[in-house]
All heavy atoms as atom14 arrays in JSON, in Angstrom:
{
  "sequence": "MSHGSADARVVLDEPAAVVESSTAELAAASGTSPATVVRACQRLGFRGFRHL",
  "atom14_mask": [
    [1, 1, 1, 1, 1, 1, 1, 1, 0, 0, 0, 0, 0, 0],
    [1, 1, 1, 1, 1, 1, 0, 0, 0, 0, 0, 0, 0, 0],
    [1, 1, 1, 1, 1, 1, 1, 1, 1, 1, 0, 0, 0, 0],
    [1, 1, 1, 1, 0, 0, 0, 0, 0, 0, 0, 0, 0, 0],
    [1, 1, 1, 1, 1, 1, 0, 0, 0, 0, 0, 0, 0, 0],
    [1, 1, 1, 1, 1, 0, 0, 0, 0, 0, 0, 0, 0, 0],
    [1, 1, 1, 1, 1, 1, 1, 1, 0, 0, 0, 0, 0, 0],
    [1, 1, 1, 1, 1, 0, 0, 0, 0, 0, 0, 0, 0, 0],
    [1, 1, 1, 1, 1, 1, 1, 1, 1, 1, 1, 0, 0, 0],
    [1, 1, 1, 1, 1, 1, 1, 0, 0, 0, 0, 0, 0, 0],
    [1, 1, 1, 1, 1, 1, 1, 0, 0, 0, 0, 0, 0, 0],
    [1, 1, 1, 1, 1, 1, 1, 1, 0, 0, 0, 0, 0, 0],
    [1, 1, 1, 1, 1, 1, 1, 1, 0, 0, 0, 0, 0, 0],
    [1, 1, 1, 1, 1, 1, 1, 1, 1, 0, 0, 0, 0, 0],
    [1, 1, 1, 1, 1, 1, 1, 0, 0, 0, 0, 0, 0, 0],
    [1, 1, 1, 1, 1, 0, 0, 0, 0, 0, 0, 0, 0, 0],
    [1, 1, 1, 1, 1, 0, 0, 0, 0, 0, 0, 0, 0, 0],
    [1, 1, 1, 1, 1, 1, 1, 0, 0, 0, 0, 0, 0, 0],
    [1, 1, 1, 1, 1, 1, 1, 0, 0, 0, 0, 0, 0, 0],
    [1, 1, 1, 1, 1, 1, 1, 1, 1, 0, 0, 0, 0, 0],
    [1, 1, 1, 1, 1, 1, 0, 0, 0, 0, 0, 0, 0, 0],
    [1, 1, 1, 1, 1, 1, 0, 0, 0, 0, 0, 0, 0, 0],
    [1, 1, 1, 1, 1, 1, 1, 0, 0, 0, 0, 0, 0, 0],
    [1, 1, 1, 1, 1, 0, 0, 0, 0, 0, 0, 0, 0, 0],
    [1, 1, 1, 1, 1, 1, 1, 1, 1, 0, 0, 0, 0, 0],
    [1, 1, 1, 1, 1, 1, 1, 1, 0, 0, 0, 0, 0, 0],
    [1, 1, 1, 1, 1, 0, 0, 0, 0, 0, 0, 0, 0, 0],
    [1, 1, 1, 1, 1, 0, 0, 0, 0, 0, 0, 0, 0, 0],
    [1, 1, 1, 1, 1, 0, 0, 0, 0, 0, 0, 0, 0, 0],
    [1, 1, 1, 1, 1, 1, 0, 0, 0, 0, 0, 0, 0, 0],
    [1, 1, 1, 1, 0, 0, 0, 0, 0, 0, 0, 0, 0, 0],
    [1, 1, 1, 1, 1, 1, 1, 0, 0, 0, 0, 0, 0, 0],
    [1, 1, 1, 1, 1, 1, 0, 0, 0, 0, 0, 0, 0, 0],
    [1, 1, 1, 1, 1, 1, 1, 0, 0, 0, 0, 0, 0, 0],
    [1, 1, 1, 1, 1, 0, 0, 0, 0, 0, 0, 0, 0, 0],
    [1, 1, 1, 1, 1, 1, 1, 0, 0, 0, 0, 0, 0, 0],
    [1, 1, 1, 1, 1, 1, 1, 0, 0, 0, 0, 0, 0, 0],
    [1, 1, 1, 1, 1, 1, 1, 0, 0, 0, 0, 0, 0, 0],
    [1, 1, 1, 1, 1, 1, 1, 1, 1, 1, 1, 0, 0, 0],
    [1, 1, 1, 1, 1, 0, 0, 0, 0, 0, 0, 0, 0, 0],
    [1, 1, 1, 1, 1, 1, 0, 0, 0, 0, 0, 0, 0, 0],
    [1, 1, 1, 1, 1, 1, 1, 1, 1, 0, 0, 0, 0, 0],
    [1, 1, 1, 1, 1, 1, 1, 1, 1, 1, 1, 0, 0, 0],
    [1, 1, 1, 1, 1, 1, 1, 1, 0, 0, 0, 0, 0, 0],
    [1, 1, 1, 1, 0, 0, 0, 0, 0, 0, 0, 0, 0, 0],
    [1, 1, 1, 1, 1, 1, 1, 1, 1, 1, 1, 0, 0, 0],
    [1, 1, 1, 1, 1, 1, 1, 1, 1, 1, 1, 0, 0, 0],
    [1, 1, 1, 1, 0, 0, 0, 0, 0, 0, 0, 0, 0, 0],
    [1, 1, 1, 1, 1, 1, 1, 1, 1, 1, 1, 0, 0, 0],
    [1, 1, 1, 1, 1, 1, 1, 1, 1, 1, 1, 0, 0, 0],
    [1, 1, 1, 1, 1, 1, 1, 1, 1, 1, 0, 0, 0, 0],
    [1, 1, 1, 1, 1, 1, 1, 1, 0, 0, 0, 0, 0, 0]
  ],
  "atom14_positions": [
    [[194.09, 116.38, 34.67], [194.55, 117.18, 35.87], [193.6, 116.85, 37.03], [192.4, 116.8, 36.97], [194.39, 118.65, 35.53], [194.81, 119.57, 36.61], [194.66, 121.33, 36.25], [195.81, 121.58, 34.95], [0.0, 0.0, 0.0], [0.0, 0.0, 0.0], [0.0, 0.0, 0.0], [0.0, 0.0, 0.0], [0.0, 0.0, 0.0], [0.0, 0.0, 0.0]],
    [[194.24, 116.6, 38.15], [193.45, 116.29, 39.39], [192.82, 117.61, 39.95], [193.17, 118.67, 39.54], [194.33, 115.63, 40.41], [195.17, 116.62, 41.01], [0.0, 0.0, 0.0], [0.0, 0.0, 0.0], [0.0, 0.0, 0.0], [0.0, 0.0, 0.0], [0.0, 0.0, 0.0], [0.0, 0.0, 0.0], [0.0, 0.0, 0.0], [0.0, 0.0, 0.0]],
    [[191.81, 117.36, 40.78], [191.16, 118.56, 41.36], [192.1, 119.42, 42.12], [192.1, 120.66, 42.1], [190.0, 118.16, 42.27], [188.82, 117.53, 41.5], [188.28, 118.11, 40.46], [188.25, 116.32, 41.65], [187.33, 117.35, 40.03], [187.29, 116.24, 40.69], [0.0, 0.0, 0.0], [0.0, 0.0, 0.0], [0.0, 0.0, 0.0], [0.0, 0.0, 0.0]],
    [[193.01, 118.81, 42.86], [194.03, 119.58, 43.69], [194.91, 120.37, 42.74], [195.31, 121.52, 43.02], [0.0, 0.0, 0.0], [0.0, 0.0, 0.0], [0.0, 0.0, 0.0], [0.0, 0.0, 0.0], [0.0, 0.0, 0.0], [0.0, 0.0, 0.0], [0.0, 0.0, 0.0], [0.0, 0.0, 0.0], [0.0, 0.0, 0.0], [0.0, 0.0, 0.0]],
    [[195.26, 119.83, 41.61], [196.07, 120.47, 40.64], [195.37, 121.73, 40.01], [195.95, 122.77, 39.83], [196.5, 119.54, 39.51], [197.31, 118.5, 39.99], [0.0, 0.0, 0.0], [0.0, 0.0, 0.0], [0.0, 0.0, 0.0], [0.0, 0.0, 0.0], [0.0, 0.0, 0.0], [0.0, 0.0, 0.0], [0.0, 0.0, 0.0], [0.0, 0.0, 0.0]],
    [[194.1, 121.55, 39.82], [193.27, 122.71, 39.29], [193.24, 123.85, 40.31], [193.41, 125.03, 39.93], [191.82, 122.24, 39.02], [0.0, 0.0, 0.0], [0.0, 0.0, 0.0], [0.0, 0.0, 0.0], [0.0, 0.0, 0.0], [0.0, 0.0, 0.0], [0.0, 0.0, 0.0], [0.0, 0.0, 0.0], [0.0, 0.0, 0.0], [0.0, 0.0, 0.0]],
    [[193.11, 123.49, 41.61], [193.15, 124.56, 42.69], [194.56, 125.21, 42.65], [194.61, 126.41, 42.76], [192.9, 123.94, 44.02], [191.47, 123.35, 44.17], [190.57, 123.89, 43.5], [191.33, 122.42, 44.89], [0.0, 0.0, 0.0], [0.0, 0.0, 0.0], [0.0, 0.0, 0.0], [0.0, 0.0, 0.0], [0.0, 0.0, 0.0], [0.0, 0.0, 0.0]],
    [[195.54, 124.42, 42.56], [196.94, 124.89, 42.64], [197.19, 125.87, 41.41], [197.82, 126.91, 41.57], [197.86, 123.83, 42.64], [0.0, 0.0, 0.0], [0.0, 0.0, 0.0], [0.0, 0.0, 0.0], [0.0, 0.0, 0.0], [0.0, 0.0, 0.0], [0.0, 0.0, 0.0], [0.0, 0.0, 0.0], [0.0, 0.0, 0.0], [0.0, 0.0, 0.0]],
    [[196.63, 125.53, 40.25], [196.88, 126.3, 39.06], [196.22, 127.68, 39.23], [196.86, 128.74, 38.91], [196.24, 125.6, 37.81], [196.38, 126.39, 36.54], [197.69, 126.85, 36.12], [198.81, 125.96, 36.37], [200.12, 126.34, 36.5], [200.43, 127.61, 36.53], [201.03, 125.44, 36.76], [0.0, 0.0, 0.0], [0.0, 0.0, 0.0], [0.0, 0.0, 0.0]],
    [[195.05, 127.72, 39.79], [194.37, 129.07, 40.03], [195.16, 129.89, 41.07], [195.42, 131.05, 40.84], [192.88, 128.85, 40.58], [192.29, 130.16, 41.03], [192.08, 128.19, 39.45], [0.0, 0.0, 0.0], [0.0, 0.0, 0.0], [0.0, 0.0, 0.0], [0.0, 0.0, 0.0], [0.0, 0.0, 0.0], [0.0, 0.0, 0.0], [0.0, 0.0, 0.0]],
    [[195.71, 129.25, 42.11], [196.51, 129.98, 43.09], [197.8, 130.47, 42.48], [198.16, 131.65, 42.68], [196.82, 129.02, 44.33], [197.85, 129.65, 45.18], [195.56, 128.7, 45.05], [0.0, 0.0, 0.0], [0.0, 0.0, 0.0], [0.0, 0.0, 0.0], [0.0, 0.0, 0.0], [0.0, 0.0, 0.0], [0.0, 0.0, 0.0], [0.0, 0.0, 0.0]],
    [[198.42, 129.68, 41.59], [199.68, 130.15, 40.97], [199.41, 131.2, 39.97], [200.25, 132.08, 39.77], [200.39, 128.9, 40.39], [200.93, 127.93, 41.34], [201.45, 126.68, 40.65], [201.99, 128.55, 42.27], [0.0, 0.0, 0.0], [0.0, 0.0, 0.0], [0.0, 0.0, 0.0], [0.0, 0.0, 0.0], [0.0, 0.0, 0.0], [0.0, 0.0, 0.0]],
    [[198.3, 131.13, 39.22], [198.06, 132.03, 38.15], [197.54, 133.4, 38.67], [197.84, 134.42, 38.06], [196.96, 131.49, 37.19], [197.47, 130.38, 36.31], [198.67, 130.21, 36.26], [196.62, 129.75, 35.72], [0.0, 0.0, 0.0], [0.0, 0.0, 0.0], [0.0, 0.0, 0.0], [0.0, 0.0, 0.0], [0.0, 0.0, 0.0], [0.0, 0.0, 0.0]],
    [[196.88, 133.37, 39.79], [196.3, 134.63, 40.34], [196.41, 134.76, 41.84], [195.42, 134.79, 42.54], [194.78, 134.73, 39.94], [194.5, 134.7, 38.42], [193.13, 134.73, 38.07], [192.45, 135.63, 38.65], [192.59, 133.92, 37.34], [0.0, 0.0, 0.0], [0.0, 0.0, 0.0], [0.0, 0.0, 0.0], [0.0, 0.0, 0.0], [0.0, 0.0, 0.0]],
    [[197.6, 134.74, 42.36], [197.8, 134.74, 43.83], [197.2, 135.89, 44.56], [196.67, 135.75, 45.68], [199.35, 134.71, 44.02], [199.88, 135.19, 42.77], [198.86, 134.86, 41.68], [0.0, 0.0, 0.0], [0.0, 0.0, 0.0], [0.0, 0.0, 0.0], [0.0, 0.0, 0.0], [0.0, 0.0, 0.0], [0.0, 0.0, 0.0], [0.0, 0.0, 0.0]],
    [[197.23, 137.08, 43.98], [196.64, 138.24, 44.58], [195.14, 138.18, 44.75], [194.56, 138.53, 45.76], [197.05, 139.53, 43.89], [0.0, 0.0, 0.0], [0.0, 0.0, 0.0], [0.0, 0.0, 0.0], [0.0, 0.0, 0.0], [0.0, 0.0, 0.0], [0.0, 0.0, 0.0], [0.0, 0.0, 0.0], [0.0, 0.0, 0.0], [0.0, 0.0, 0.0]],
    [[194.47, 137.55, 43.71], [193.06, 137.39, 43.75], [192.58, 136.4, 44.79], [191.55, 136.5, 45.45], [192.56, 137.0, 42.36], [0.0, 0.0, 0.0], [0.0, 0.0, 0.0], [0.0, 0.0, 0.0], [0.0, 0.0, 0.0], [0.0, 0.0, 0.0], [0.0, 0.0, 0.0], [0.0, 0.0, 0.0], [0.0, 0.0, 0.0], [0.0, 0.0, 0.0]],
    [[193.47, 135.36, 45.0], [193.15, 134.31, 45.89], [193.0, 134.85, 47.35], [192.14, 134.43, 48.1], [194.12, 133.13, 45.81], [194.0, 132.17, 46.93], [194.04, 132.45, 44.47], [0.0, 0.0, 0.0], [0.0, 0.0, 0.0], [0.0, 0.0, 0.0], [0.0, 0.0, 0.0], [0.0, 0.0, 0.0], [0.0, 0.0, 0.0], [0.0, 0.0, 0.0]],
    [[193.85, 135.78, 47.69], [193.87, 136.4, 49.05], [192.54, 136.94, 49.34], [192.04, 136.92, 50.48], [195.01, 137.4, 49.21], [194.87, 138.18, 50.47], [196.32, 136.84, 48.95], [0.0, 0.0, 0.0], [0.0, 0.0, 0.0], [0.0, 0.0, 0.0], [0.0, 0.0, 0.0], [0.0, 0.0, 0.0], [0.0, 0.0, 0.0], [0.0, 0.0, 0.0]],
    [[191.84, 137.52, 48.39], [190.56, 138.15, 48.51], [189.36, 137.22, 48.33], [188.21, 137.55, 48.45], [190.43, 139.35, 47.63], [191.51, 140.38, 47.87], [191.39, 141.03, 49.18], [190.27, 141.24, 49.76], [192.4, 141.33, 49.82], [0.0, 0.0, 0.0], [0.0, 0.0, 0.0], [0.0, 0.0, 0.0], [0.0, 0.0, 0.0], [0.0, 0.0, 0.0]],
    [[189.64, 135.94, 47.88], [188.6, 135.01, 47.52], [188.12, 134.15, 48.71], [188.84, 134.01, 49.66], [189.11, 134.05, 46.41], [189.38, 134.8, 45.26], [0.0, 0.0, 0.0], [0.0, 0.0, 0.0], [0.0, 0.0, 0.0], [0.0, 0.0, 0.0], [0.0, 0.0, 0.0], [0.0, 0.0, 0.0], [0.0, 0.0, 0.0], [0.0, 0.0, 0.0]],
    [[186.93, 133.61, 48.59], [186.49, 132.66, 49.51], [186.75, 131.24, 48.96], [187.11, 131.11, 47.83], [184.93, 132.79, 49.72], [184.27, 132.48, 48.52], [0.0, 0.0, 0.0], [0.0, 0.0, 0.0], [0.0, 0.0, 0.0], [0.0, 0.0, 0.0], [0.0, 0.0, 0.0], [0.0, 0.0, 0.0], [0.0, 0.0, 0.0], [0.0, 0.0, 0.0]],
    [[186.58, 130.24, 49.76], [186.73, 128.84, 49.25], [185.75, 128.63, 48.12], [186.14, 127.95, 47.17], [186.62, 127.82, 50.35], [185.36, 128.01, 51.01], [187.7, 127.86, 51.33], [0.0, 0.0, 0.0], [0.0, 0.0, 0.0], [0.0, 0.0, 0.0], [0.0, 0.0, 0.0], [0.0, 0.0, 0.0], [0.0, 0.0, 0.0], [0.0, 0.0, 0.0]],
    [[184.56, 129.1, 48.27], [183.56, 128.85, 47.23], [183.95, 129.52, 45.88], [183.82, 128.94, 44.81], [182.15, 129.43, 47.65], [0.0, 0.0, 0.0], [0.0, 0.0, 0.0], [0.0, 0.0, 0.0], [0.0, 0.0, 0.0], [0.0, 0.0, 0.0], [0.0, 0.0, 0.0], [0.0, 0.0, 0.0], [0.0, 0.0, 0.0], [0.0, 0.0, 0.0]],
    [[184.47, 130.74, 45.97], [184.94, 131.45, 44.82], [186.14, 130.77, 44.12], [186.17, 130.55, 42.88], [185.32, 132.9, 45.09], [184.15, 133.77, 45.46], [184.49, 135.07, 46.1], [185.57, 135.15, 46.75], [183.63, 136.03, 45.97], [0.0, 0.0, 0.0], [0.0, 0.0, 0.0], [0.0, 0.0, 0.0], [0.0, 0.0, 0.0], [0.0, 0.0, 0.0]],
    [[187.05, 130.28, 44.91], [188.23, 129.56, 44.35], [187.76, 128.22, 43.75], [188.2, 127.83, 42.71], [189.31, 129.35, 45.42], [190.55, 128.63, 44.98], [191.23, 129.33, 43.79], [191.54, 128.46, 46.13], [0.0, 0.0, 0.0], [0.0, 0.0, 0.0], [0.0, 0.0, 0.0], [0.0, 0.0, 0.0], [0.0, 0.0, 0.0], [0.0, 0.0, 0.0]],
    [[186.85, 127.57, 44.41], [186.31, 126.31, 43.85], [185.58, 126.49, 42.51], [185.9, 125.76, 41.62], [185.33, 125.69, 44.91], [0.0, 0.0, 0.0], [0.0, 0.0, 0.0], [0.0, 0.0, 0.0], [0.0, 0.0, 0.0], [0.0, 0.0, 0.0], [0.0, 0.0, 0.0], [0.0, 0.0, 0.0], [0.0, 0.0, 0.0], [0.0, 0.0, 0.0]],
    [[184.83, 127.56, 42.42], [184.19, 127.88, 41.19], [185.2, 128.18, 40.09], [185.09, 127.69, 38.95], [183.25, 129.04, 41.31], [0.0, 0.0, 0.0], [0.0, 0.0, 0.0], [0.0, 0.0, 0.0], [0.0, 0.0, 0.0], [0.0, 0.0, 0.0], [0.0, 0.0, 0.0], [0.0, 0.0, 0.0], [0.0, 0.0, 0.0], [0.0, 0.0, 0.0]],
    [[186.25, 128.99, 40.4], [187.25, 129.28, 39.43], [188.11, 128.08, 38.96], [188.54, 128.1, 37.82], [188.22, 130.32, 40.02], [0.0, 0.0, 0.0], [0.0, 0.0, 0.0], [0.0, 0.0, 0.0], [0.0, 0.0, 0.0], [0.0, 0.0, 0.0], [0.0, 0.0, 0.0], [0.0, 0.0, 0.0], [0.0, 0.0, 0.0], [0.0, 0.0, 0.0]],
    [[188.19, 127.07, 39.82], [188.97, 125.92, 39.51], [188.17, 124.75, 39.15], [188.7, 123.66, 38.76], [189.89, 125.58, 40.67], [189.17, 125.21, 41.79], [0.0, 0.0, 0.0], [0.0, 0.0, 0.0], [0.0, 0.0, 0.0], [0.0, 0.0, 0.0], [0.0, 0.0, 0.0], [0.0, 0.0, 0.0], [0.0, 0.0, 0.0], [0.0, 0.0, 0.0]],
    [[186.87, 124.81, 39.1], [185.99, 123.76, 38.73], [185.92, 122.63, 39.75], [185.79, 121.44, 39.44], [0.0, 0.0, 0.0], [0.0, 0.0, 0.0], [0.0, 0.0, 0.0], [0.0, 0.0, 0.0], [0.0, 0.0, 0.0], [0.0, 0.0, 0.0], [0.0, 0.0, 0.0], [0.0, 0.0, 0.0], [0.0, 0.0, 0.0], [0.0, 0.0, 0.0]],
    [[186.11, 122.95, 41.02], [186.15, 121.97, 42.11], [185.08, 122.32, 43.18], [184.24, 123.22, 42.93], [187.52, 121.87, 42.75], [187.86, 123.08, 43.41], [188.57, 121.52, 41.75], [0.0, 0.0, 0.0], [0.0, 0.0, 0.0], [0.0, 0.0, 0.0], [0.0, 0.0, 0.0], [0.0, 0.0, 0.0], [0.0, 0.0, 0.0], [0.0, 0.0, 0.0]],
    [[185.16, 121.76, 44.35], [184.27, 122.07, 45.45], [185.04, 122.78, 46.51], [186.27, 122.64, 46.58], [183.66, 120.76, 46.01], [184.6, 120.02, 46.68], [0.0, 0.0, 0.0], [0.0, 0.0, 0.0], [0.0, 0.0, 0.0], [0.0, 0.0, 0.0], [0.0, 0.0, 0.0], [0.0, 0.0, 0.0], [0.0, 0.0, 0.0], [0.0, 0.0, 0.0]],
    [[184.37, 123.46, 47.44], [185.06, 124.1, 48.57], [185.87, 123.15, 49.38], [186.96, 123.41, 49.87], [183.92, 124.75, 49.35], [182.88, 125.07, 48.3], [182.93, 123.91, 47.33], [0.0, 0.0, 0.0], [0.0, 0.0, 0.0], [0.0, 0.0, 0.0], [0.0, 0.0, 0.0], [0.0, 0.0, 0.0], [0.0, 0.0, 0.0], [0.0, 0.0, 0.0]],
    [[185.29, 121.97, 49.58], [186.02, 120.89, 50.39], [187.31, 120.53, 49.67], [188.33, 120.3, 50.39], [185.15, 119.68, 50.54], [0.0, 0.0, 0.0], [0.0, 0.0, 0.0], [0.0, 0.0, 0.0], [0.0, 0.0, 0.0], [0.0, 0.0, 0.0], [0.0, 0.0, 0.0], [0.0, 0.0, 0.0], [0.0, 0.0, 0.0], [0.0, 0.0, 0.0]],
    [[187.34, 120.44, 48.37], [188.51, 120.15, 47.64], [189.61, 121.22, 47.79], [190.73, 120.95, 47.91], [188.21, 119.87, 46.14], [187.29, 118.85, 46.07], [189.48, 119.57, 45.37], [0.0, 0.0, 0.0], [0.0, 0.0, 0.0], [0.0, 0.0, 0.0], [0.0, 0.0, 0.0], [0.0, 0.0, 0.0], [0.0, 0.0, 0.0], [0.0, 0.0, 0.0]],
    [[189.16, 122.46, 47.82], [190.06, 123.63, 48.02], [190.73, 123.46, 49.37], [191.97, 123.57, 49.49], [189.34, 124.93, 47.94], [190.18, 126.13, 48.33], [188.85, 125.17, 46.54], [0.0, 0.0, 0.0], [0.0, 0.0, 0.0], [0.0, 0.0, 0.0], [0.0, 0.0, 0.0], [0.0, 0.0, 0.0], [0.0, 0.0, 0.0], [0.0, 0.0, 0.0]],
    [[189.93, 123.21, 50.45], [190.52, 123.1, 51.76], [191.45, 121.85, 51.77], [192.57, 122.01, 52.34], [189.43, 122.9, 52.76], [189.97, 122.51, 54.23], [188.54, 124.16, 52.85], [0.0, 0.0, 0.0], [0.0, 0.0, 0.0], [0.0, 0.0, 0.0], [0.0, 0.0, 0.0], [0.0, 0.0, 0.0], [0.0, 0.0, 0.0], [0.0, 0.0, 0.0]],
    [[191.08, 120.74, 51.24], [191.98, 119.6, 51.26], [193.34, 119.86, 50.49], [194.4, 119.48, 50.95], [191.32, 118.37, 50.63], [190.31, 117.74, 51.6], [189.87, 116.41, 51.12], [189.24, 116.43, 49.77], [187.95, 116.62, 49.52], [187.04, 116.75, 50.58], [187.5, 116.71, 48.3], [0.0, 0.0, 0.0], [0.0, 0.0, 0.0], [0.0, 0.0, 0.0]],
    [[193.29, 120.59, 49.39], [194.43, 120.96, 48.65], [195.34, 121.82, 49.49], [196.58, 121.64, 49.51], [194.06, 121.7, 47.35], [0.0, 0.0, 0.0], [0.0, 0.0, 0.0], [0.0, 0.0, 0.0], [0.0, 0.0, 0.0], [0.0, 0.0, 0.0], [0.0, 0.0, 0.0], [0.0, 0.0, 0.0], [0.0, 0.0, 0.0], [0.0, 0.0, 0.0]],
    [[194.8, 122.73, 50.25], [195.57, 123.61, 51.14], [196.24, 122.74, 52.25], [197.42, 122.96, 52.57], [194.69, 124.67, 51.8], [194.09, 125.9, 50.61], [0.0, 0.0, 0.0], [0.0, 0.0, 0.0], [0.0, 0.0, 0.0], [0.0, 0.0, 0.0], [0.0, 0.0, 0.0], [0.0, 0.0, 0.0], [0.0, 0.0, 0.0], [0.0, 0.0, 0.0]],
    [[195.44, 121.81, 52.77], [196.04, 120.97, 53.82], [197.19, 120.03, 53.22], [198.12, 119.85, 53.96], [194.9, 120.07, 54.42], [193.97, 120.93, 55.23], [192.76, 120.17, 55.67], [192.34, 119.18, 55.04], [192.08, 120.67, 56.72], [0.0, 0.0, 0.0], [0.0, 0.0, 0.0], [0.0, 0.0, 0.0], [0.0, 0.0, 0.0], [0.0, 0.0, 0.0]],
    [[197.0, 119.62, 52.03], [198.06, 118.75, 51.43], [199.38, 119.65, 51.17], [200.5, 119.06, 51.21], [197.69, 118.17, 50.05], [196.82, 116.97, 50.16], [196.63, 116.27, 48.91], [196.0, 117.05, 47.84], [194.75, 117.3, 47.68], [193.83, 116.72, 48.46], [194.29, 118.05, 46.64], [0.0, 0.0, 0.0], [0.0, 0.0, 0.0], [0.0, 0.0, 0.0]],
    [[199.24, 120.91, 51.15], [200.37, 121.84, 51.01], [200.96, 122.18, 52.39], [201.9, 122.92, 52.44], [200.0, 123.06, 50.24], [199.59, 122.88, 48.76], [199.02, 124.21, 48.23], [200.8, 122.48, 47.99], [0.0, 0.0, 0.0], [0.0, 0.0, 0.0], [0.0, 0.0, 0.0], [0.0, 0.0, 0.0], [0.0, 0.0, 0.0], [0.0, 0.0, 0.0]],
    [[200.39, 121.64, 53.4], [200.94, 121.83, 54.77], [200.25, 122.95, 55.54], [200.72, 123.26, 56.64], [0.0, 0.0, 0.0], [0.0, 0.0, 0.0], [0.0, 0.0, 0.0], [0.0, 0.0, 0.0], [0.0, 0.0, 0.0], [0.0, 0.0, 0.0], [0.0, 0.0, 0.0], [0.0, 0.0, 0.0], [0.0, 0.0, 0.0], [0.0, 0.0, 0.0]],
    [[199.19, 123.53, 54.99], [198.51, 124.59, 55.77], [197.36, 123.93, 56.53], [196.84, 122.86, 56.13], [197.92, 125.62, 54.81], [198.95, 126.4, 54.04], [199.36, 125.97, 52.79], [199.62, 127.46, 54.65], [200.38, 126.62, 52.08], [200.62, 128.12, 53.95], [201.01, 127.74, 52.69], [0.0, 0.0, 0.0], [0.0, 0.0, 0.0], [0.0, 0.0, 0.0]],
    [[196.87, 124.59, 57.57], [195.77, 124.04, 58.38], [194.41, 124.19, 57.54], [193.51, 123.41, 57.76], [195.62, 124.8, 59.66], [196.69, 124.43, 60.59], [196.5, 124.99, 62.03], [195.74, 126.26, 62.07], [195.72, 127.08, 63.06], [196.24, 126.77, 64.21], [195.04, 128.21, 63.06], [0.0, 0.0, 0.0], [0.0, 0.0, 0.0], [0.0, 0.0, 0.0]],
    [[194.38, 125.09, 56.69], [193.14, 125.3, 55.81], [193.34, 126.43, 54.84], [194.46, 127.05, 54.75], [0.0, 0.0, 0.0], [0.0, 0.0, 0.0], [0.0, 0.0, 0.0], [0.0, 0.0, 0.0], [0.0, 0.0, 0.0], [0.0, 0.0, 0.0], [0.0, 0.0, 0.0], [0.0, 0.0, 0.0], [0.0, 0.0, 0.0], [0.0, 0.0, 0.0]],
    [[192.35, 126.81, 54.19], [192.39, 127.86, 53.17], [192.9, 129.22, 53.68], [193.69, 129.89, 53.1], [191.02, 128.01, 52.51], [190.98, 129.07, 51.46], [191.57, 128.95, 50.28], [190.31, 130.23, 51.72], [191.52, 129.87, 49.26], [190.22, 131.23, 50.72], [190.84, 131.08, 49.57], [0.0, 0.0, 0.0], [0.0, 0.0, 0.0], [0.0, 0.0, 0.0]],
    [[192.39, 129.6, 54.79], [192.7, 130.95, 55.35], [194.14, 131.04, 55.88], [194.64, 132.07, 56.16], [191.74, 131.29, 56.5], [190.38, 131.68, 56.03], [190.5, 133.04, 55.28], [189.42, 133.13, 54.34], [189.54, 133.82, 53.19], [190.63, 134.42, 52.89], [188.54, 133.84, 52.38], [0.0, 0.0, 0.0], [0.0, 0.0, 0.0], [0.0, 0.0, 0.0]],
    [[194.87, 129.95, 55.94], [196.18, 129.95, 56.4], [197.27, 130.01, 55.26], [198.45, 129.77, 55.47], [196.48, 128.7, 57.29], [195.64, 128.82, 58.57], [194.47, 128.1, 58.67], [195.83, 129.48, 59.65], [193.99, 128.36, 59.85], [194.8, 129.19, 60.48], [0.0, 0.0, 0.0], [0.0, 0.0, 0.0], [0.0, 0.0, 0.0], [0.0, 0.0, 0.0]],
    [[196.77, 130.19, 54.05], [197.64, 130.3, 52.88], [198.6, 131.4, 53.03], [198.29, 132.47, 53.51], [196.88, 130.48, 51.55], [196.29, 129.25, 50.99], [195.43, 129.63, 49.76], [197.3, 128.26, 50.58], [0.0, 0.0, 0.0], [0.0, 0.0, 0.0], [0.0, 0.0, 0.0], [0.0, 0.0, 0.0], [0.0, 0.0, 0.0], [0.0, 0.0, 0.0]]
  ]
}
């Protein structure tokens, strides 16, 4: 599983929790880095994590 896929899995599994999470918390939950979280959001068409 790619890092972006790990981030997506956490978002899909726990969408309500993601709204209250920071990039660091989501990165820890998905085993990635905060930068990877932001890049995954951008690949989905958002400007960044806070625009989810």
